C-alpha positions as CSV (number, residue, x, y, z in Angstrom):
1,M,15.0,17.2,-26.9
2,G,13.9,15.5,-23.7
3,V,10.8,13.3,-23.1
4,A,9.3,11.6,-20.1
5,H,7.2,8.4,-19.7
6,P,3.6,9.0,-20.7
7,K,2.5,7.5,-17.4
8,T,4.8,9.7,-15.3
9,D,1.9,11.3,-13.4
10,E,0.7,7.7,-12.5
11,I,4.1,6.4,-11.6
12,N,5.0,9.5,-9.6
13,P,1.9,11.1,-7.9
14,A,3.9,14.3,-7.1
15,A,3.9,14.9,-10.9
16,D,0.1,14.8,-11.2
17,P,-0.4,18.5,-11.9
18,V,1.6,18.1,-15.1
19,E,0.1,16.5,-18.2
20,F,2.0,13.7,-20.0
21,S,1.3,12.4,-23.4
22,D,2.5,9.9,-26.0
23,P,6.1,10.9,-26.7
24,V,6.2,9.6,-30.3
25,P,4.1,12.3,-32.1
26,V,5.8,15.0,-30.0
27,V,9.2,13.8,-30.9
28,R,8.2,13.4,-34.6
29,E,7.0,17.0,-34.7
30,E,9.9,18.5,-32.8
31,A,12.5,16.5,-34.8
32,A,11.1,17.9,-38.0
33,T,11.3,21.4,-36.6
34,L,14.9,20.9,-35.6
35,R,15.8,19.4,-39.0
36,D,14.1,22.4,-40.8
37,A,16.2,24.7,-38.6
38,G,19.4,23.1,-39.8
39,A,20.2,20.5,-37.2
40,E,22.5,17.8,-38.6
41,H,21.7,15.3,-35.8
42,V,18.7,15.0,-33.5
43,V,19.1,13.2,-30.2
44,V,16.4,12.4,-27.7
45,V,17.1,12.2,-24.0
46,S,14.4,9.9,-22.7
47,H,13.0,8.7,-19.4
48,C,10.6,6.2,-21.1
49,G,12.4,3.0,-20.4
50,R,11.6,0.2,-22.9
51,G,9.3,2.7,-24.7
52,D,12.5,4.0,-26.3
53,A,12.2,1.3,-29.0
54,R,8.9,2.7,-30.0
55,I,10.3,6.2,-30.3
56,A,13.1,4.9,-32.5
57,R,10.7,3.1,-34.8
58,G,8.2,5.9,-35.0
59,T,10.4,9.0,-35.5
60,D,13.3,10.4,-37.5
61,V,16.0,10.8,-34.9
62,D,19.6,9.7,-34.7
63,A,19.7,8.4,-31.1
64,V,17.6,7.8,-28.1
65,L,19.6,8.1,-24.9
66,G,17.5,6.4,-22.2
67,G,16.9,5.9,-18.5
68,H,14.1,4.7,-16.2
69,V,15.1,1.1,-16.8
70,H,18.4,0.4,-15.2
71,D,19.9,-2.3,-17.5
72,V,22.9,-1.7,-19.8
73,H,21.3,-1.8,-23.3
74,T,22.4,-1.0,-26.8
75,D,20.5,-1.4,-30.1
76,V,20.1,0.2,-33.5
77,I,16.5,0.3,-34.7
78,D,15.7,1.5,-38.2
79,G,19.0,3.5,-38.1
80,T,18.4,5.0,-34.7
81,A,20.8,4.1,-31.8
82,V,18.9,3.2,-28.6
83,V,21.2,3.3,-25.5
84,R,20.8,2.9,-21.8
85,P,24.1,3.0,-19.7
86,G,22.8,1.2,-16.6
87,R,22.8,2.4,-13.0
88,A,25.1,4.2,-10.6
89,G,27.6,5.5,-13.2
90,T,29.2,2.1,-13.7
91,H,29.2,2.4,-17.5
92,V,29.5,5.2,-20.0
93,S,28.0,5.0,-23.5
94,E,29.8,6.5,-26.5
95,V,27.6,7.1,-29.5
96,A,29.0,7.9,-32.9
97,L,26.5,9.6,-35.2
98,G,26.5,9.9,-39.0
99,G,25.5,7.1,-41.4
100,T,24.7,4.0,-39.3
101,P,25.3,5.0,-35.7
102,S,27.6,2.9,-33.5
103,V,27.6,2.5,-29.8
104,T,30.5,1.6,-27.5
105,I,30.0,0.8,-23.8
106,H,32.9,1.7,-21.5
107,E,33.0,0.2,-18.0
108,V,34.0,2.6,-15.3
109,D,36.8,1.3,-13.1
110,D,38.2,2.3,-9.7
111,S,41.6,3.5,-11.1
112,H,41.2,7.0,-9.7
113,V,39.9,7.6,-6.2
114,D,39.9,11.0,-4.5
115,D,41.1,10.0,-1.0
116,V,40.1,13.3,0.6
117,L,36.6,13.2,-0.8
118,A,36.3,9.5,0.1
119,E,37.3,10.2,3.7
120,R,34.7,13.0,3.9
121,L,32.0,10.7,2.7
122,R,33.0,8.0,5.2
123,E,32.8,10.6,8.0
124,R,29.4,11.7,6.8
125,M,28.2,8.1,6.8
126,A,29.5,7.6,10.3
127,E,27.7,10.8,11.5
128,H,24.4,9.4,10.3
129,G,25.0,5.8,11.5
130,L,25.1,4.4,8.0
131,D,28.3,2.5,8.6
132,E,26.7,0.5,11.5
133,V,26.8,-3.3,10.9
134,V,23.3,-4.6,11.6
135,A,23.6,-8.3,10.4
136,T,26.0,-10.8,9.1
137,V,25.1,-12.8,6.0
138,E,26.5,-16.3,5.7
139,H,24.9,-17.2,2.4
140,P,25.2,-14.2,0.0
141,I,21.8,-12.7,-1.1
142,E,21.8,-11.8,-4.8
143,R,20.6,-8.4,-5.9
144,T,20.4,-8.7,-9.6
145,E,17.8,-7.1,-11.9
146,E,16.2,-10.6,-12.1
147,T,16.1,-11.3,-8.4
148,A,14.6,-7.8,-7.8
149,T,11.8,-8.4,-10.2
150,V,10.9,-12.1,-10.6
151,A,8.0,-14.0,-8.9
152,E,10.1,-15.1,-5.9
153,S,13.6,-14.5,-4.8
154,R,15.5,-14.4,-1.5
155,V,16.0,-10.7,-1.6
156,G,12.3,-10.1,-2.5
157,N,11.2,-12.3,0.4
158,L,13.5,-10.5,2.7
159,V,12.0,-7.1,2.0
160,A,8.4,-8.3,2.1
161,D,9.0,-10.2,5.3
162,A,10.6,-7.1,6.9
163,L,7.5,-5.0,6.1
164,R,5.1,-7.6,7.5
165,W,7.2,-8.3,10.6
166,R,7.5,-4.6,11.5
167,V,3.8,-4.1,11.8
168,G,2.5,-7.6,12.5
169,A,0.3,-7.6,9.4
170,D,-1.3,-10.7,7.9
171,V,0.3,-10.0,4.5
172,A,2.9,-7.8,2.9
173,L,3.2,-6.8,-0.8
174,S,6.3,-5.1,-2.3
175,P,6.4,-4.2,-6.0
176,P,9.4,-5.2,-8.2
177,G,10.5,-1.6,-8.6
178,A,11.0,-1.2,-4.8
179,I,14.2,-3.1,-4.8
180,R,17.4,-1.8,-6.4
181,A,19.9,-4.1,-8.0
182,G,23.5,-4.0,-6.9
183,P,26.3,-6.1,-5.3
184,P,25.1,-9.1,-3.2
185,L,24.5,-8.7,0.5
186,A,27.3,-10.7,2.0
187,G,29.3,-10.8,5.2
188,D,28.8,-7.8,7.4
189,V,25.9,-5.7,6.2
190,T,25.5,-2.1,7.1
191,V,22.6,0.3,7.4
192,A,23.9,2.0,4.2
193,Q,23.7,-1.2,2.2
194,L,20.1,-1.8,3.3
195,H,19.1,1.8,2.5
196,N,20.7,1.3,-0.9
197,L,18.6,-1.9,-1.3
198,T,15.3,0.0,-0.8
199,P,16.2,3.7,-1.2
200,Y,12.8,5.3,-1.2
201,E,11.4,7.4,1.6
202,D,7.8,6.1,1.5
203,D,6.1,5.5,4.8
204,L,5.2,2.0,5.8
205,A,1.4,1.8,5.7
206,V,-1.1,-0.8,7.0
207,V,-4.2,-1.1,5.0
208,E,-7.3,-3.1,6.0
209,L,-9.1,-5.0,3.3
210,P,-12.0,-7.5,3.2
211,G,-11.1,-10.9,1.7
212,D,-12.6,-10.1,-1.8
213,R,-10.5,-7.0,-2.1
214,L,-7.4,-8.8,-0.9
215,R,-7.9,-11.2,-3.8
216,E,-8.1,-8.2,-6.1
217,A,-4.8,-7.0,-4.7
218,F,-3.2,-10.4,-5.4
219,V,-4.4,-10.2,-9.0
220,A,-1.9,-7.4,-9.5
221,V,1.0,-9.5,-8.1
222,P,2.2,-10.5,-11.7
223,F,3.0,-6.8,-12.3
224,G,4.4,-7.2,-15.9
225,Y,1.1,-8.8,-17.0
226,H,-0.6,-5.5,-16.2
227,D,2.0,-3.0,-17.4
228,E,3.0,-3.2,-21.1
229,D,6.3,-1.4,-20.4
230,H,7.7,-4.4,-18.4
231,P,8.2,-8.1,-19.3
232,D,5.4,-10.5,-18.2
233,R,7.8,-12.1,-15.7
234,F,8.0,-8.9,-13.6
235,C,6.2,-9.7,-10.3
236,S,5.6,-8.2,-6.9
237,H,7.0,-9.9,-3.8
238,V,4.7,-11.4,-1.2
239,S,4.9,-12.3,2.5
240,G,2.3,-14.3,4.6
241,A,0.5,-15.6,1.5
242,H,0.7,-18.1,-1.3
243,V,-0.4,-17.1,-4.8
244,V,-0.7,-19.2,-8.0
245,W,-1.2,-17.2,-11.2
246,D,-2.1,-18.7,-14.6
247,D,-0.3,-16.7,-17.2
248,E,-2.0,-18.4,-20.1
249,A,-5.5,-17.8,-18.8
250,G,-4.6,-14.4,-17.2
251,T,-6.3,-15.5,-14.0
252,L,-5.6,-16.0,-10.3
253,R,-5.8,-19.8,-9.7
254,E,-5.3,-19.8,-6.0
255,A,-4.6,-17.5,-3.1
256,T,-4.2,-18.4,0.6
257,V,-3.1,-16.4,3.7
258,D,-1.3,-18.3,6.4
259,G,-2.1,-21.5,4.6
260,E,-5.9,-20.9,4.7
261,P,-8.3,-19.9,1.9
262,I,-9.2,-16.2,1.8
263,D,-12.4,-15.6,3.8
264,P,-14.4,-12.9,1.9
265,D,-16.0,-11.8,5.2
266,R,-12.8,-11.4,7.1
267,Q,-10.8,-8.2,7.4
268,Y,-7.1,-8.6,6.6
269,T,-4.2,-6.3,7.3
270,V,-1.7,-5.7,4.5
271,A,1.7,-4.0,5.0
272,V,2.8,-1.9,2.0
273,A,5.0,1.1,1.2
274,D,2.9,4.2,0.8
275,Y,3.6,4.3,-2.9
276,L,1.0,1.5,-3.4
277,V,-1.6,3.7,-1.6
278,E,-0.8,6.9,-3.5
279,T,-0.9,5.5,-7.0
280,D,-2.8,2.9,-9.1
281,H,0.4,2.1,-11.1
282,V,0.8,-1.3,-9.3
283,T,-2.7,-2.0,-8.0
284,G,-5.9,-0.2,-7.6
285,A,-7.2,-2.5,-5.0
286,F,-6.9,0.0,-2.1
287,D,-6.4,3.7,-1.5
288,E,-6.1,6.3,1.3
289,D,-9.5,5.4,2.8
290,D,-8.2,1.9,3.6
291,V,-5.1,3.0,5.6
292,A,-5.4,2.0,9.2
293,A,-2.0,3.2,10.4
294,R,1.5,4.4,9.3
295,H,4.7,3.3,10.9
296,G,7.6,5.6,9.8
297,I,9.8,5.1,6.7
298,A,9.4,1.7,5.1
299,R,13.1,1.1,4.5
300,E,13.8,1.4,8.2
301,A,11.7,-1.7,8.7
302,V,14.3,-3.6,6.7
303,V,17.1,-2.3,9.0
304,E,15.1,-3.1,12.2
305,Y,14.4,-6.6,10.8
306,A,18.1,-7.2,10.1
307,R,19.0,-6.2,13.6
308,A,16.3,-8.3,15.3
309,V,15.9,-11.3,13.1
310,G,19.0,-11.4,10.9
311,L,19.3,-11.9,7.1
312,D,18.8,-15.4,6.0
313,P,15.8,-15.5,3.6
314,S,14.8,-18.6,1.7
315,I,12.7,-19.6,-1.3
316,E,9.4,-21.0,-0.1
317,G,7.1,-21.3,-3.2
318,R,5.1,-18.2,-2.2
319,V,4.4,-17.2,-5.8
320,E,3.9,-19.8,-8.5
321,R,3.5,-19.1,-12.2
322,P,3.4,-22.6,-13.7
323,T,2.4,-21.4,-17.2
324,L,4.7,-18.4,-17.5
325,A,7.2,-20.1,-19.8
326,A,4.5,-21.3,-22.1
327,A,2.8,-17.9,-22.2
328,E,6.0,-16.1,-22.9
329,S,6.9,-18.5,-25.8
330,A,3.5,-17.9,-27.3
331,V,4.1,-14.2,-27.7
332,P,5.1,-13.3,-31.3
333,E,8.4,-11.6,-31.8
């Protein structure tokens, strides 16, 4: 059977007409129906991410084959295999059922390449300008799952800076899920690599917010704190601002824009991908009524920024979480 994340309609606004519910009771009921019909093994294909563990604990199934979260993961929970093979077809998971299930992860190598197909793909990329070199990176920019999602990283700063630069906004916010992990950006960097870095087709929006609502938007920067499906360390990326979050107290200690305290009476411009406007999944601080302008597809801002400015981001202490380690260690296993 297949199940989707219970917040799918919130994560993906296009799915809003469909109702989504807690998968655990549904899987429990359907698994019993399948067993009664004579099924020897029951397998769940899931797009629930880390919620797969809950499905394994709360149901009688043999395996949960998962997605949504792009790490390579294997576990056996209460006799149920929980497996995620990672992204981009780089790994294949082999699950043996019966008794206690076992999982073997196979890494996919490059031993077989269809040269004809590869050449056709290269031609298609050239037709669309995807093979154009737009910048040269001297110091490789890591694109790991961690750098895509932590409080501050070079790649996170790069994307947020590009959005703000493109529209001249006071601030830019980019959620952790907007950046895809992959090989480091190094040497000659092409349009295709930057599209792969931020693959979505959201428009780049500029919202206008008074200072008090900008502070509200900053409260949502530590994304994992507000979303139980993600670790507390998950965090949005920021440009043009400095944010200090207290994880132990669950409060925003400090927030400044361009080095100055936020003025509650001033209007600020914030560059964001349209996703943050269309859904409350990351922040509910603004919506369509706050949009002042749109400026084409957001990922093209990264390409334009690379051409005009280059790719040499640095760590600047934009987001500080001084009590994160203590807060994480206080969480019971």
